[in-house]
LOVEXNU-490237 format. One line per field, with one value per residue (C-alpha): x, y, z; residue in one letter. Coordinates in steps of 0.1 Angstrom, whole numbers. Example, Ala and Ser with C-alpha at 12.3 -4.5 7.8 and 13.67 -1.06 7.14 Angstrom:
REM LOVEXNU-490237
c1 = c(123;137)
c2 = c(-45;-11)
c3 = c(78;71)
residu = c(A;S)
//
This chain:
REM LOVEXNU-490237
c1 = c(-1;15;18;0;20;-4;0;38;39;16;43;73;61;50;85;103;80;87;127;120;99;121;152;131;120;152;150;114;120;147;124;85;94;104;77;48;62;64;31;15;34;22;-13;-14;19;10;-28;-20;6;-16;-48;-26;-13;-49;-62;-36;-44;-63;-82;-68;-81;-58;-29;-6;-17;-9;26;33;24;48;77;65;64;74;108;122;112;131;159;159;155;186;203;192;196;234;240;223;245;281;280;261;265;228;215;186;178;173;138;116;84;92;99;130;115;98;98;64;48;58;42;11;10;9;-16;-38;-40;-51;-78;-96;-112;-127;-137;-155;-180;-197;-220;-202;-170;-152;-173;-165;-128;-130;-150;-121;-97;-115;-118;-82;-70;-82;-62;-28;-16;-21;14;44;42;42;28;-4;-12;-5;-22;-58;-50;-43;-63;-96;-72;-60;-98;-111;-83;-93;-132;-119;-122;-105;-134;-131;-97;-108;-136;-109;-89;-120;-113;-140;-125;-89;-94;-113;-87;-60;-76;-80;-44;-36;-62;-49;-9;-19;-36;-11;14;-2;-18;-3;14;39;28;-2;19;10;-27;-8;15;-14;15;2;-26;-51;-39;2;-13;-42;-28;-55;-85;-82;-123;-128;-100;-119;-135;-98;-89;-121;-114;-78;-92;-113;-85;-60;-87;-94;-54;-51;-80;-68;-36;-44;-66;-36;-9;-1;-13;11;49;72;108;103;77;98;107;72;82;110;97;96;134;141;114;133;169;169;171;210;213;190;205;238;225;209;239;262;278;261;229;245;255;222;208;230;228;192;196;167;159;189;173;146;179;190;158;156;191;187;157;175;204;184;165;194;201;228;209;175;195;218;186;169;199;197;156;153;115;100;113;107;74;74;94;67;37;49)
c2 = c(0;34;62;95;126;144;128;126;163;171;144;162;200;190;172;201;224;201;202;243;245;225;246;278;265;278;312;322;349;365;379;386;370;342;341;346;320;296;297;298;267;249;256;229;211;183;181;176;151;133;136;121;93;83;84;56;36;4;-13;-38;-71;-96;-99;-103;-68;-54;-72;-54;-22;-30;-33;-1;23;9;-10;21;41;22;19;57;64;50;64;101;97;85;112;141;129;123;150;180;168;174;164;140;107;73;68;46;57;96;100;121;151;143;107;111;104;72;64;82;64;31;41;59;25;3;35;33;-1;12;46;31;9;46;62;95;84;117;136;114;116;156;154;129;153;185;163;151;189;191;160;172;133;129;144;135;101;77;107;102;141;146;111;122;158;149;120;136;148;111;96;122;114;77;85;102;85;97;119;139;150;155;176;198;199;214;253;267;254;258;296;297;278;302;329;314;302;338;351;335;340;379;376;355;380;411;397;367;355;328;320;305;277;257;254;240;211;197;187;208;203;234;245;250;275;293;304;294;302;272;262;273;255;235;263;275;238;237;269;258;229;247;270;244;224;253;257;218;217;248;236;204;221;243;217;204;171;170;153;183;182;173;146;117;128;120;83;83;108;85;78;120;124;98;112;149;155;146;173;198;194;200;233;248;244;259;292;292;295;324;343;340;356;383;391;384;362;341;332;309;288;278;268;248;230;222;208;186;170;167;148;125;116;101;63;58;71;51;20;25;25;-2;-20;-6;-15;-43;-52;-28;0;-15;-14;22;37;21;32;66)
c3 = c(1;-11;12;7;2;24;60;54;46;77;93;81;88;123;134;120;145;174;169;166;195;216;205;212;248;259;250;254;276;255;227;217;187;200;227;199;176;203;217;183;172;206;195;170;166;191;190;151;156;182;159;133;153;162;125;120;153;151;176;198;191;211;232;202;192;226;228;193;210;238;209;190;220;252;241;225;254;279;257;251;288;300;271;278;316;309;283;304;334;317;291;309;344;348;382;371;386;366;364;341;354;348;309;302;283;245;255;275;238;237;269;261;226;241;268;240;223;250;261;227;232;265;249;220;239;250;221;232;240;229;249;277;271;273;305;319;311;326;359;360;359;395;403;418;418;383;368;349;365;337;314;330;326;292;285;297;282;247;243;233;200;195;197;174;151;154;144;116;80;49;33;65;54;23;30;50;12;-5;-15;7;38;29;25;59;74;60;75;109;109;101;125;157;149;150;181;198;187;200;230;236;270;268;306;283;274;302;294;262;277;295;321;349;373;376;409;396;366;382;416;438;415;401;406;370;355;334;317;308;296;275;262;254;237;215;204;198;176;158;150;145;117;103;101;86;59;43;43;5;-11;-35;-31;-17;-11;29;19;28;60;67;68;94;121;148;148;141;173;193;185;183;217;215;191;207;242;225;208;240;259;234;226;191;209;231;199;181;212;212;176;176;144;155;122;124;151;124;99;127;135;96;96;125;109;75;94;117;85;64;57;79;111;99;95;128;149;129;143;178;178;154;143;166;147;116;126;140;105;78;102;122)
residu = c(M;S;R;E;P;Y;F;D;N;V;K;A;I;L;I;I;L;V;V;F;G;H;I;L;S;K;I;I;Y;E;S;E;W;V;A;S;I;Y;L;F;I;Y;L;F;H;M;P;A;F;V;L;V;A;G;Y;F;S;K;T;I;K;S;H;K;D;I;W;K;L;V;Q;K;F;L;I;P;Y;F;I;F;Q;I;I;Y;T;I;Y;Y;Q;S;M;F;G;D;D;V;E;F;S;L;L;T;P;R;W;A;L;W;F;L;I;S;M;F;C;W;N;I;M;L;P;F;F;R;K;F;Q;Y;G;F;L;F;A;I;T;L;S;L;I;V;G;Y;L;E;D;V;N;E;W;F;S;L;S;R;T;F;F;F;F;P;F;F;Y;L;G;H;L;L;E;K;R;H;F;D;W;L;K;M;R;P;Y;T;I;I;S;S;I;V;F;M;T;L;F;I;V;V;W;F;Y;G;D;I;E;W;R;H;W;L;Y;G;R;D;P;Y;T;E;I;M;D;G;S;E;T;Y;G;F;A;Y;R;L;F;A;Y;L;V;M;G;M;A;T;F;S;F;L;S;I;V;P;S;N;K;L;A;I;T;K;I;G;S;V;T;F;I;I;Y;L;C;H;M;F;I;V;K;L;V;R;E;S;D;L;L;V;W;I;K;H;S;E;Q;Y;Y;L;L;F;V;L;A;W;L;I;V;F;L;L;S;R;K;P;M;V;Y;M;N;Y;L;L;L;G;K;G;F;K;V;N;S;E;S;S)
//
């Protein structure tokens, strides 16, 4: 079965934005421009990634399917959790404790992917499973014990996007690509950016991470936390579907990158960490040549998408990686 350029384009653009966002996170207080770009990216880049992952997900039917999920997500998670812990400690002297249950940086996505797939059969039993998923997330926001342990906070926060993607069919994406919707989406996308540019507050990012309970974000006024999270869902949904509508469907120079986003996601933190701790980032800040950060993000993605890197990770992860590289 041949791959569709549209979805590879979506994933290629998103993985570049993921890397870009992780580089920007180090200097979000250095420039209003950086803060605005960062905030705007986080409106849609992870929701869109999760939604597309949900679209390609399959309902679990046997124990064999669960074992495939273990191979696909948990084994790579355990391997890279160990590697990154050693890397941060030995190379940068970071004071990080080894833990298999608290994901290191972006590795939370692997645990959440496993959990989302496990959760699907349960939610599919309900006629209004999507509304149930949102309601559960709104309630979980009040629970301080639901945090980064085993990525529970983000799992519940992003699950509505995953479940919605699972419910979508090809025809829904075809509708999004119709010219009237594309024009409307372009206007919505630009409007959201303008609003973020003129009125955005970088502290809003905590509502987009899905990582923190209301008590840590709202400073004593968490009673109406559910309303804030619901509004965040609304804005993120608008940005996500606008993005999905305007992505080109034809083959592009970056289309092939969409087939190896999994390995880029796994490995980009090695290089991003080097960049974040380097004199180059200091020079970029002082010279205000912030556009170079996007160039760096693109170079990192390009490097990690080359065949030698893909092959090296195939040797490391074996069959589990082969499954990922075909369906990531």
